[in-house]
C-alpha positions in Angstrom: 22.7 -2.0 21.0 20.5 -5.0 21.5 21.3 -8.4 19.9 18.2 -8.3 17.6 19.0 -4.8 16.4 22.6 -5.8 15.6 21.5 -8.9 13.8 19.1 -6.8 11.7 21.8 -4.3 10.8 24.2 -7.1 9.9 21.5 -8.6 7.5 20.0 -5.5 6.0 22.9 -3.0 6.2 23.0 0.3 7.9 20.8 1.9 5.3 18.2 -0.7 5.7 17.7 -0.2 9.5 16.8 3.2 11.0 17.3 3.5 14.7 17.8 6.1 17.4 17.1 9.7 16.5 16.3 8.8 12.9 13.2 6.9 14.0 11.9 9.9 16.0 12.3 12.1 12.9 9.4 10.2 11.2 5.8 11.2 11.9 3.6 8.6 13.6 1.1 8.6 10.7 -0.7 10.8 8.2 -3.1 11.8 11.0 -0.5 12.3 13.8 2.7 14.3 13.4 4.1 13.1 16.8 7.5 11.4 16.5 7.5 7.7 15.8 8.2 5.4 18.7 9.8 2.0 17.8 12.9 0.0 18.4 13.8 0.5 14.7 12.4 1.0 11.2 13.3 -1.7 8.8 13.4 -0.8 5.1 13.9 -3.9 3.0 14.2 -3.8 -0.8 12.9 -7.2 -1.7 10.8 -10.2 -0.5 14.1 -12.0 0.3 15.1 -9.2 2.7 11.6 -9.2 4.3 12.0 -12.9 4.8 15.5 -12.5 6.4 14.2 -9.7 8.7 11.2 -11.7 9.9 13.3 -14.8 10.4 15.6 -12.8 12.7 12.7 -11.2 14.6 11.1 -14.6 15.0 14.3 -16.1 16.4 14.6 -13.3 19.0 10.8 -13.1 19.7 10.7 -9.5 18.4 7.2 -8.1 17.6 6.9 -6.4 14.2 4.4 -3.8 12.9 4.0 -3.4 9.2 3.7 0.1 7.6 2.6 1.2 4.2 1.5 4.8 3.4 0.4 5.5 7.0 -3.1 6.7 6.0 -5.1 4.2 8.0 -7.7 5.4 10.4 -7.7 2.7 13.1 -4.2 2.9 14.6 -3.3 -0.4 13.1 0.2 0.7 11.9 1.1 2.8 15.0 4.0 1.1 16.8 5.0 1.1 20.4 8.5 1.5 21.9 8.8 -2.3 22.1 8.0 -3.0 18.5 10.0 -3.0 15.2 8.5 -1.3 12.2 8.8 -3.0 8.9 8.2 -0.4 6.2 7.6 -1.4 2.5 8.5 2.1 1.3 11.5 1.0 -0.7 9.7 -1.8 -2.4 7.9 0.5 -4.9 8.5 -1.0 -8.3 5.8 -1.6 -10.9 7.3 -4.8 -12.3 5.1 -5.5 -15.2 1.9 -4.5 -16.9 0.2 -7.1 -19.2 -2.1 -5.2 -21.5 -3.4 -8.3 -23.1 -4.1 -10.2 -20.0 -5.2 -7.1 -18.1 -2.9 -7.5 -15.1 -0.2 -5.6 -13.3 2.5 -7.0 -11.1 3.7 -4.6 -8.4 5.6 -4.4 -5.2 3.7 -3.6 -2.1 5.1 -0.2 -1.6 3.8 1.2 -4.9 1.3 4.0 -4.2 -2.2 3.7 -5.5 -1.8 6.8 -7.6 1.4 5.5 -9.2 -0.3 2.3 -10.3 -3.4 4.2 -11.6 -1.2 6.5 -13.7 0.9 3.6 -15.1 -2.2 1.7 -16.1 -3.7 4.8 -17.6 -0.6 5.3 -19.8 -1.5 2.0 -21.4 -5.2 2.8 -21.8 -6.1 0.6 -18.8 -7.8 1.3 -15.5 -6.9 0.1 -12.0 -10.3 0.6 -10.6 -9.6 1.1 -6.9 -9.8 4.7 -6.0 -9.9 6.7 -2.7 -9.0 10.1 -1.5 -5.6 9.0 -0.1 -4.5 7.7 -3.5 -1.3 9.8 -3.5 0.0 8.2 -0.2 -1.7 4.9 0.4 0.1 1.8 -0.9 -1.0 -1.3 -2.7 0.2 -3.5 0.1 -1.8 -1.5 2.6 -4.8 -1.6 0.3 -4.6 -5.4 0.2 -4.0 -5.7 4.0 -7.1 -3.7 4.7 -9.2 -4.8 1.8 -9.6 -1.2 0.8 -12.9 0.1 -0.7 -13.3 3.7 -1.9 -15.6 5.3 -4.4 -15.8 2.6 -7.2 -16.9 -0.4 -5.1 -20.4 -0.2 -6.6 -19.1 -1.2 -10.0 -15.7 -2.9 -9.5 -15.8 -4.3 -5.9 -13.4 -4.0 -3.0 -9.7 -4.6 -3.3 -10.4 -8.3 -2.8 -12.1 -8.4 -6.2 -9.0 -6.8 -7.9 -6.3 -9.1 -6.5 -5.5 -12.2 -8.6 -2.3 -13.3 -6.8 0.2 -12.2 -4.2 3.4 -13.0 -2.4 3.6 -12.7 1.4 6.1 -13.5 4.1 4.9 -15.4 7.2 6.0 -14.6 10.8 8.9 -17.1 10.7 10.2 -15.8 7.4 8.6 -18.4 5.2 7.7 -17.0 1.8 4.2 -17.8 0.4 4.3 -17.1 -3.3 1.0 -17.4 -5.0 1.4 -14.9 -7.9 -1.6 -16.2 -10.0 -2.4 -14.2 -13.1 -5.6 -15.9 -14.1 -9.2 -15.0 -13.4 -10.0 -18.6 -12.9 -7.9 -20.9 -10.7 -9.8 -23.4 -8.6 -6.8 -25.6 -7.8 -7.3 -26.1 -4.1 -7.5 -23.4 -1.4 -7.3 -19.7 -2.5 -4.5 -18.9 -0.1 -4.3 -15.2 -1.0 -7.5 -14.7 0.8 -5.7 -15.4 4.1 -3.8 -12.1 3.6 -6.4 -9.8 2.1 -8.2 -7.8 4.8 -6.3 -9.4 7.7 -4.3 -6.2 8.5 -0.9 -7.8 8.4 -1.6 -10.1 11.3 -1.1 -13.4 9.3 1.7 -12.3 7.0 3.3 -9.3 5.3 2.3 -8.8 1.6 5.3 -8.0 -0.5 4.2 -8.3 -4.2 0.7 -8.4 -5.8 -0.8 -9.3 -9.1 -3.9 -7.0 -9.7 -6.6 -7.0 -12.3 -6.8 -4.1 -14.7 -9.9 -3.1 -16.8 -10.2 -1.2 -20.1 -10.0 2.5 -19.6 -13.4 4.1 -20.0 -13.5 6.6 -22.8 -16.4 8.6 -21.4 -17.0 10.1 -17.9 -20.2 11.9 -16.9 -20.7 13.3 -13.4 -23.1 15.5 -11.5 -23.7 16.9 -8.1 -27.5 16.8 -7.3 -29.6 17.9 -4.4 -32.5 16.0 -2.9 -35.1 16.6 -0.2 -35.4 13.2 1.4 -33.6 9.9 2.0 -36.3 8.0 0.1 -35.4 10.2 -2.9 -31.8 9.3 -2.5 -32.5 5.6 -2.6 -35.0 5.9 -5.4 -32.6 7.8 -7.6 -29.9 5.2 -6.9 -32.2 2.4 -8.1 -33.1 4.3 -11.2 -29.6 5.2 -12.1 -28.3 1.6 -11.5 -31.1 0.3 -13.8 -31.0 3.0 -16.6 -27.2 3.5 -16.8 -26.9 -0.2 -17.6 -24.0 -1.0 -15.3 -21.9 2.1 -16.0 -22.7 3.8 -12.7 -19.3 3.8 -10.9 -19.8 6.2 -8.0 -22.8 7.3 -5.9 -21.6 9.4 -3.0 -24.1 10.8 -0.5 -23.6 13.8 1.8 -26.0 14.7 4.5 -26.6 18.5 4.9 -24.2 18.9 7.8 -21.4 17.5 5.6 -22.1 19.9 2.8 -22.4 22.8 5.2 -19.0 21.9 6.8 -17.4 21.3 3.4 -18.4 24.7 2.1 -17.9 26.8 5.2 -15.5 29.8 5.1 -12.0 28.6 4.5 -13.1 25.4 2.8 -14.6 24.9 -0.6 -16.8 27.2 -2.7 -20.5 26.0 -2.6 -21.6 25.3 -6.2 -25.3 25.4 -5.2 -27.5 26.3 -2.3 -26.2 25.0 1.0 -29.6 24.2 2.6 -30.8 21.1 0.9 -31.2 18.0 3.2 -29.1 15.7 0.9 -26.5 15.9 -1.8 -25.3 13.2 -4.1 -22.2 13.1 -6.3 -22.7 10.5 -9.0 -20.5 9.4 -11.8 -20.9 7.1 -14.8 -18.1 5.8 -17.1 -18.6 4.2 -20.5 -17.3 3.6 -24.0 -19.3 6.0 -26.2 -18.8 9.6 -25.3 -21.6 11.1 -27.3 -24.2 8.5 -26.5 -23.2 8.2 -22.8 -23.4 12.0 -22.3 -26.8 12.2 -24.0 -28.2 9.3 -21.9 -26.8 10.8 -18.6 -28.3 14.2 -19.3 -31.7 12.7 -20.2 -31.8 10.7 -17.0 -31.1 13.8 -15.0 -33.9 15.6 -16.8 -36.2 12.6 -16.1 -35.2 12.8 -12.4 -36.1 16.5 -12.3 -39.4 15.9 -13.9 -40.2 13.1 -11.5 -39.4 15.3 -8.5 -36.5 13.2 -7.3 -33.9 16.0 -7.5 -34.4 19.7 -6.9 -31.0 21.1 -8.1 -28.0 19.9 -10.1 -24.6 21.0 -11.2 -23.1 19.2 -14.2 -19.4 19.9 -14.8 -18.4 21.0 -18.3 -14.7 20.3 -18.0 -12.3 18.0 -16.2 -11.3 20.8 -13.8 -14.9 21.5 -12.9 -15.5 17.7 -12.3 -12.4 17.5 -10.0 -13.7 20.6 -8.1 -16.9 18.9 -7.4 -15.1 15.8 -6.2 -13.0 17.9 -3.9 -16.2 18.7 -1.9 -16.5 15.0 -1.1 -12.9 13.9 -0.9 -11.0 16.8 0.7 -12.5 17.3 4.1 -9.5 18.4 6.1 -10.8 21.9 6.7 -13.7 20.7 8.7 -11.4 18.7 11.0 -8.9 21.4 11.6 -8.8 22.6 15.2 -11.7 20.4 16.3 -11.8 17.2 18.4 -13.1 14.7 15.9 -13.9 11.0 16.2 -13.9 9.3 12.8 -16.1 6.3 12.0 -16.5 3.9 9.1 -19.5 1.6 9.3 -21.8 -0.5 7.0 -25.4 -1.6 7.2 -28.3 -2.3 4.9 -29.3 0.8 2.9 -32.9 0.4 4.1 -31.7 0.9 7.7 -29.6 4.0 7.1 -32.1 6.7 7.8 -33.2 5.2 11.1 -29.6 4.5 12.1 -28.4 8.1 11.5 -31.4 9.5 13.4 -30.6 7.2 16.4 -26.9 8.0 16.4 -27.6 11.8 16.2 -30.1 11.4 19.1 -27.4 9.5 21.1 -24.8 12.2 20.4 -27.1 15.1 21.2 -28.0 13.5 24.5 -24.4 13.3 25.5 -23.2 16.6 23.9 -26.0 18.9 22.9 -23.7 21.2 20.9 -21.9 18.5 19.0 -21.7 18.1 15.3 -22.5 14.7 13.7 -21.4 14.8 10.1 -22.5 12.0 7.9 -21.5 11.0 4.4 -20.3 8.0 2.5 -20.4 5.6 -0.4 -23.9 4.5 0.6 -24.6 2.5 -2.6 -22.4 -0.2 -1.2 -23.8 0.1 2.3 -20.9 2.2 3.7 -21.3 5.4 5.8 -18.6 7.6 7.3 -19.3 9.7 10.4 -17.4 12.6 12.0 -18.4 13.2 15.6 -17.2 16.6 16.9 -18.3 16.9 20.5 -16.8 20.4 21.0 -16.3 19.5 24.7 -13.0 19.4 26.5 -12.0 15.9 27.6 -14.9 14.3 25.6 -14.6 10.6 25.9 -14.0 8.7 22.7 -15.6 5.6 24.3 -18.9 7.6 24.8 -18.9 8.5 21.1 -18.1 4.9 20.1 -21.1 3.6 22.1 -23.4 6.2 20.4 -22.2 5.2 16.9 -21.6 1.4 17.3 -24.4 0.5 19.6 -27.3 1.0 17.1 -25.5 -1.3 14.5 -26.2 -4.5 16.5 -29.9 -4.6 15.9 -29.5 -3.5 12.3 -27.0 -6.3 11.5 -24.3 -3.8 10.5 -20.5 -3.7 10.8 -18.2 -1.5 12.8 -15.8 -1.5 9.8 -16.8 -1.2 6.2 -13.4 -0.6 4.7 -10.8 0.7 7.3 -10.3 -2.5 9.3 -10.3 -3.0 13.1 -6.7 -2.0 14.1 -6.6 -1.2 17.8 -9.4 1.4 17.8 -12.3 -1.0 17.2 -11.1 -4.1 19.0 -13.6 -3.7 21.8 -16.5 -3.5 19.3 -15.6 -6.5 17.1 -18.3 -8.5 18.8 -21.0 -6.2 17.5 -20.6 -7.7 14.0 -18.7 -11.0 14.5 -19.9 -14.0 16.5 -17.8 -15.8 19.1 -17.4 -18.7 16.7 -16.1 -16.3 14.0 -13.7 -14.7 16.4 -12.6 -18.1 17.6 -11.8 -19.1 14.0 -9.8 -15.9 13.6 -7.8 -16.7 16.7 -7.2 -20.3 15.4 -5.8 -18.9 12.1 -3.6 -16.5 13.9 -2.2 -19.2 16.2 -1.6 -21.5 13.2 0.4 -19.0 11.1 1.9 -16.8 13.9 2.1 -19.0 17.0 4.4 -16.5 18.8 2.0 -13.6 18.1 4.7 -11.4 16.6 3.0 -9.9 13.5 1.0 -6.7 14.3 0.3 -8.0 17.8 -2.8 -6.5 19.6 -4.5 -5.6 16.3 -8.0 -6.8 15.5 -8.3 -8.9 18.7 -6.1 -9.7 21.7 -4.3 -12.9 22.0 -5.8 -15.7 24.0 
């Protein structure tokens, strides 16, 4: 047994350090069932234990990879045989909910769904929401600055974090558990941890903002015949719903076709429309909100913006419609699939998608290019399925990321960079920006031990 492993066991106890065959019994990630490869898996129960563990790793020069719910899509939490995994899975307490102040104090290992349910029990809303809610953790949401379906109304995770506690590479604890909306006393240090993918410190506790729980929810799945109609409907709904529009999810035809193919979901309407939008508004007056929502849909029909619509009459029907958008595993099963998460100005989206599809078709004529996304916040997701043995991921990356440069887009809207997108960071970040990132990394983690080789290489 190595000296560092023995020191970690002595500090955290046998139940706090998994090693040997126990490590291989864990899946690599939500997306990869292969056995985990790592020196050990550390499972601390408190910030103090995280601090102790990192201090030991710092002393021995041991690289550490942080893990939350393992639902990330950019390989950021996948460890190598030379790295130690620090999992926050046992730090899963909701410490406090302040209904008056509208805050919750939670440990980093709390799942998103657990926090949503705890808030709802007190007639409050934790507004972040995404399909992986049952597995992803608040610490991971902070580290990746998660987005999801409600960004249009409530913002990214960054807008929901008031304070946090994190442990730096050498074990130093940075505790900035602010509970106020306003606090301009010097630098806002929590921002150094939000969206930096665990490369500057490990988030252990978080204070998040809660909102009043909406008392009405109106949703619809609508079909449209052009992208111009998609954007026009968005503008009208944002204006006429007076700030209550919380989700506007767009599916190109290929996505809807794949989502409703045999073995997937039942199609609630004709499958041949060019575009489908799942929209949802939440308010405080059930009767008035419902009447307004239905009137706006009727107006959109009369204006020729939408050609078909399904309005759910129950919560189960609403959830069934959302499943079309959120549960896409059937279309990935048994196919080589490259997943993408990009952002760009809405006005550029139609031309961008056309160019990407042309690039993919030139390389793989029989490929599927499936496009969908939050769109209203500038975020698109793409699934490229080349249906070719040995298809090169790099070729697909070039087809998808290349057209972003001239459109001033980003290779990552909400999933981060991890290891998968490192070579493409320069598409959306200047040399000066990347240099500043390296300077921050060097200042806070001079040995390069926290999530090494993620976002950018050292040097």
